[in-house]
N, C-alpha and C positions, 0 to 999 in steps of 0.2 A: 781323529786327527783333524785339526783345522787346516783348510786348504791354504796353500801358498800360491800366490798368483805370479807366474813367471813374468807376465807383461809389466808388472809394477816393480820388478827387481832386476838388478844386473846379475845375470847368472854367474855362478861360480863353479869351478872345477869340482867334480865329484858330488855336488849337491843335488838333492831330490826336490822336485816341485810337484807335489800331488795336485790333481785337479779337484775342483769342487764336486762333492757328491760321490767320491771314489768308493767309500765304504759300501754305499748302497748298491753301486754297480757290481761290486764284487759279490755281495750277498745274492743278487739276482742271478749272477753267473753260476754260483754254487747250486742254487735252487734249480735252475734250468738244466744243468748238466746231470744232476742227480735224477731228475724226472726223466731225462732221456735214457739213462742206462737202465732204469727200472722198466721203462716201456720197451726197450730193446731185448732185455734178457728175462724179464719176468721172474719167476721163482727158480729159474735155472742158474747155471754157473755164471757169476758176474765177472765180466772181463773189464779191462781198462777202457775208459771212455776214449782216450787218445793213445796211440801207439799200442794197440792190443795185439798186433801180429808180431810175434817174436821170431826173428830169423836165426838167432843164436845168442846164447849166453856163454861167453868165453873167458878163460883165465888169461890174465895179462900182468905185466909189470909196468909201473909208472916210475921212471927213473929220473932222479934229480941229482945234479952235481953242482952245488953252489959255487965251487971253484971256477966254474965256466960262466958265472953270472956276475954282473955288476953288483956292488954291495946293496944298492937300493932295490934290487930285484929279489933279494933273499928274504922273502916274506911268506908267512904261513907254511904251507906244505913245501914251499921252495926254499925254506930257510936252512935245511940240513941235508947232507948227503944221504940219500936213502933210495932203495928200490921197494916202493910200496906194492905189496901184492894187491891185485885189483880184479874186479869183475867188470866186463863190458857187455851191455845188452844192445844188440842191433835190432831195429824194429821199423815198422811202417805205421804212419799216423792214422789212417782212415779208421773210423769207428767200426765199420763193417769189414770183416776179414775178406779180402779180395785177391785176385790173381796178382802176382808180383809184376806182371807185364803192364798193368795199369799204372799210370803216373801217380806218384804219391810223395809226401814228405817223408824222408828217411831219417831215422834217429840213431844216435850213438850216446848211450847213457853209461857213464863211468862211475864206479863205486870204488874208491880207494879204501883199503883196510889198514889197520895198525897205525891210525892217525890219532895221536893223543891230543888232549885239550878239550874244554867245554865247547859244545856246538850251539848253534843259534836256536834250533827248535827245542822246546821243552821236552817233547817226546823222544828226542835224540840227544839230550843234554850230555850224557856220559858215553855215547856211542863212539867207537873208535873208527868212524868212517867219514869220508868226504866225497860228495857227489859233484860231478860236472856233467851237465846236460847240453848236448849239441844236436843240431839238425842240418839237413843238406841245403838249406837256404841261408844266405848271409844276412838278410833283413827280414822283418816281420810285416805281416799284412796290415795290422792295426797300429795306428799311431799311439793310442793311449787306451786306458781301461774302458772309457765310454764307447769308443769305436769297437773295441773287442767285445764288450757286453752286447752290443747290437748285433755283431756277427754271430756270436754264440747263440743269442736268441733266435736268429734266423736259422742257423744250421741245426739246432736241437729241435726246431719246430717242424722238421720234415719239409716236404715240397711247398706246403702252404707258408711255412716260416720263411723259406728262401724267397718265395714270390713277394711276401710282404716286405722283406728286406730290400729287394731289388726295386720295389715300387718307388723308393726314394732315390733319385739320381745322386744325391750326396753320398750314398753308400756304394756306388759303383766302383770308385777307386779302391776301396777296401776289398771288394769282391774280386776284382781283377788281379790285385796283388796276391790274394790268397790262391787263386787259380795258378798264378805264375810260380808259386812255390813247389808245385807238384812236378816231379821229374821221373824219368825212366832211366834206370841204371842197370849195368850188367853184373857188378860185383860190389857189395857194400864195403869190402876191405880195400877198395881202390879209389874212393871218392873223398873230397874234403868235407869238413863239418864246421859249423859256426855256432856260437852261443846266441846270436841275434840280440840279446839283452846284455846290459852292462853289470859289472860287479866291482865292489870296492877292492882295492889292492893295498892292504895295510892301513894307511891313514885315510881319514875322511875326505881329503882333497884329491885322492888318486882313484881313478876309475879305469877299468879295462873291459874289453870284450875278448872272449876266447876264440881260438881258431885251431883246428887240428887238420894237418895236411899229410897225406900219404907220402912216404919217402920214395916209393917206387912210382915213377910216372907212367908205367905201362897200364893199359886198360884192356880188359877182356872184351871181345866183340859180343854183341847181343846174340843169344842162342837163336838158331834158325827156327826151332819149334819150342818156344819157351813154355815150361810147365808152370803150374800155379805157384810152386814153391822153389823156383830155380835159384832164387837168391840164397836160400839156405843151402842148396846143393853146391853152389859156387863157393860159399864159405867153407863147407866141409871139404871140398876137393882142394882148395887153396891151402888150408891148414893141415891137411894130410901130407903136404909136400914141403912146406917152408914156414919160417917165421914171417910175421908181418910187422912192419915198423911204421909208426906215425910220429910226427913232431907236434908237440903241444906248444902253442904260441899265444901271446897276448898282444893286444893293440891298445895303446894308452889314449885316453881322452886328452887332446891337446887344446881344444877350443870348445868351451861350453855352449856356444851358439851353433857352430857348424857340426859339432859332434854331441848332440843333446843326450841327456840321460833319459828323458821322458818321452822320446820319440824313436821307437824301434824301427821305423821305416827308413831312417837315414843311415846310409852307409858311411862308416868312419873311414877316413883317408890316411890315418897315421900308419907308420910302418909296423910290420909284425916282428915280434921279438921272441925267439925260442927260449923256453924255460925248462922243458923237460922232453924226454923221449918216452914213447909208448911201444912196448914190445908185446906182441901177441904170439907166444911160442907155438910151434907146431904141436898139434893136439887133436884128439878125437873128442868132440864135445857133444855130438848128437845122441843124447840118451834121455830116457824118461826122467831120470833124476835131475838132469840139467833143466829140462822143461819145467819140472815141478818147482825147482828153486827160482827160476826166472819168473814164473807166474806169481809167486808169493813174495817176491822182492819188491820193495817200494823205493822209488827214486824221487828226489826233490832237489831243486837248487838251493833250498834252505837246509839241507843236510850238510852243514858247512861250518867251518871255523869262522869266528867273527872277522878275521882278516880278509875273508873272501865273501863278505856279505852281499847278497843280491841287491841291486839298485833298480829304481824305476817302478812305475805303476804296474806294468805287466808282471814283474817279478813279485810285487806285493799281492797281485791277484793269484799268481801261481801258488803262493804260500797257502792261502785259504783253500783253493780248489784241490791242490794235490793232497793236503792234509785230510780234507773231508772225504775225497773220493778214495784215497788209499785205505783209510779206516773203514769206510762204508763197504768197499769191495771185499776186504778181508773178512768183515763181519758177515756179509751175505754168504760167503763161501765157507764160513765156519772154520777159518784157519787163522794163524798168526803170521805176521810178517817175519821174514828171515832177516830182521834188522834188530840188534847187531847180528851179523852173519858170520859164518865160518869163513876164514881166510882161504884163499886158493890152496895154501899149503895143507890145511886141515881137511879140505873138501874130499880128498881121496880116502881119508882115514875114518871119518865119522859120518854116520847116516843122518839124514835130515828127518826130524820128527816134528810133525805139525800137530799142535794141541788145540782142542776146541777152545774158543774164547769163553772165559768165565763170565757168567751173566751177572751184571750189576746195574742197578738203576742210577747211573752216574748223574744223569740230568737232574733227577729229583734232588740229589745231594747238592748239586751246584745251585739250584734255585733256593734251597734252604740257606745255603751259605750267603748268597747275595742278599736275601731278606735280612739276615742277621747283620751283614756288613752295613746295609743301609741304616740299621738302627744302632750302629756302632757297638754291636755285641760281639766283640773280638773273641771272647771266650768260646762262643759257639763256633765261630769261623775256624779257630785253631783246632777244635775237637775233631774236625773232618780232615785234618792234615796228617800226613805220616810224620813220624818222629824226625826222619832225615829229609824232610821237604826242602826243596831249593826254590826260592823266589827271586827272580831277576827282574829288576825295574830298569827300563831303558833310561839312559842319561848319564851325565857326568856328576858324581857325588859332590864335587866341589861347587857345582852350580845348583844341584837339586839334592838336598840333604838325605832324602829317602831313596835315592837311586843306587844302583849296584846290585850285587849278588848277596842274598841273605840266606844263610844255611841253617837248617833245623828249625823247630818250632820257636826256640829262644830267639834266633836271628830274625824270624818273621815278626815275632812279637815286638822286638826292638824297633823294627821298621815301622810298625803301626804306631808305636809310642812316639817315634820321631815325627810322624805325620800329625798326630794329635797335638804336638807342641808347636808345629810350624804352619799348619794350614787348617782351614775350616771350610767344609762343603756347605754352600748356601742352601738353606732349607728348600726342599721341593725340586732341586735341580738334579739329583742323583736319579737317572732314569735309564732303564735297560732299553737299548735300541733293537738288538736282535741277538739270537743265539744260533750257533751252528753245531750240530752233533746230535745223534739220536740218543734214546734213553740209555742204551747199553754200551755206547761207544766210549773208549778209553780217552779219546782226545776231544775236548770241548773248547769251543771259542765263543766268547761273549764280547759285545761292544757296548760300552756304557757312556752316557753323556753326563757331564757335570760342570757346574760353575764353582770355582774354588777361590777363596781369599787367602793370600799369604799374610799371616799375622804380623810379621816383622815389618813388611813394606806397606801393607794396606792395599796392595794391588790385587787384581783378580785375573784369572785366566779361565777360559772356557774351552773344553776339549772333549773329544771323543777318544776314549782309550780302550784298547782291547786287552783281554786276558786270555792267553792261550794256556789251557790247563790240561795236565796229564794225570789221569787216575790210575791207580794200581791197587787192586784188592780192596776197593771201596774207600780208598783214602787218596787225597790229593798228593801226588808225588812231586810235581813241579809246576811252577807258574811263571809265565813270561808276560810282563806288563809293558805294553807299548803305547806311547802317547806322543803328542806334539811337544817334544822336549824344548824346542826353541821358545814357544809361548810360556812354558812353565819356568824355564831359566830366566826369561825376562821379568817375570813376576817376582822372582826371588832376588833379582839384581838390585842392590842398594845404592849403586852408583849413578843410576839414571832416574 
């Protein structure tokens, strides 16, 4: 993706403005985080790098009534009247499992089920789930991916890494904001949560942040002698007695300068609008079965309908980090993710069976495909694809002829034929920048640089594009191609 420089443009509502070198910063984050979890866990059980301490995975309902909403708010999961069965995972952020009494960032990860429609991630294209991820702080410590990458480098480097990070006074505001995010609470069912980062709301010119507020204003006092797991005990005791209700709200971006997409340290000041209710019914959830399911469940803001697409550099970084670490963790633990998962209605009836991951050298297959693609050997490329492969290319098909969703080998072949008729890659410019994903991982990501001429207009565009590829049984099941659509569309434009 070519960088867009916000300083040279008048910012627009809902628009993203990536910084220069963002892809490289994201790659370095993935590398550093993976190295840290390997160092911390070695050959033993691999936990999450962030939010590894699970206080509880509970059944819930996400209740939407469009009749109570303005027409322009009836978007995505809020379009129809429905009580979505849901799972909610409450957690603490710190990489090392520590006492609940220590200050920490607290997390609330929601997974709606029975959500129809194609999802953004190739690996979850047909999954009937929608995730919302929120934490106990309203804003984020790092302004952009570069600041976050430096913080990640420091934190994952242990004491020496932190000291190196703090040696530069320019990093101090990031560090102190991060420390300020850590809080001590008495009951996770009684505190508010925020998304901190923005999301699209239907059309490309509308962006929101999410907020979840407890409906009951009462707060439990801190225990006099807090145990290491008192937050879990508080949840157990609360849900043995009563239902718990939250309100799910959004906050619209009203000013692209004062409420920026690309700076998560800025608090938005627009009013909160309620869109749904969350009911966590009275239940007994503390079981080995629930713990096992929570351990093998993966969450990502990109487990989402296109109407709720994550926005901003930090969310683009989360896409790579969450996808890589989720697949890596499950591989190391020799389990499969419970995604798509049982709905809460099915949970009591069907046992959860975790199967060993099938061993396949997907990376080698991908390298062979890329070599064939560079030689325009499309027959070889297609031979490694499943019959029902789905290839999604970002962009508007009216502006970019080969954009859109292409189903089956015939559909993908038609897309390649359209490319051959409309564009030509300049010799020697098709270059692999980096790959993310181990030999046996089902989810692979590659970033490729190329310079392309549009045959009809004679214009050229230069772009880094990523291919997010899902393998299944030794075949490519789905591909998501992302690029600088603005630059490509301009090159195809015959009016300028």
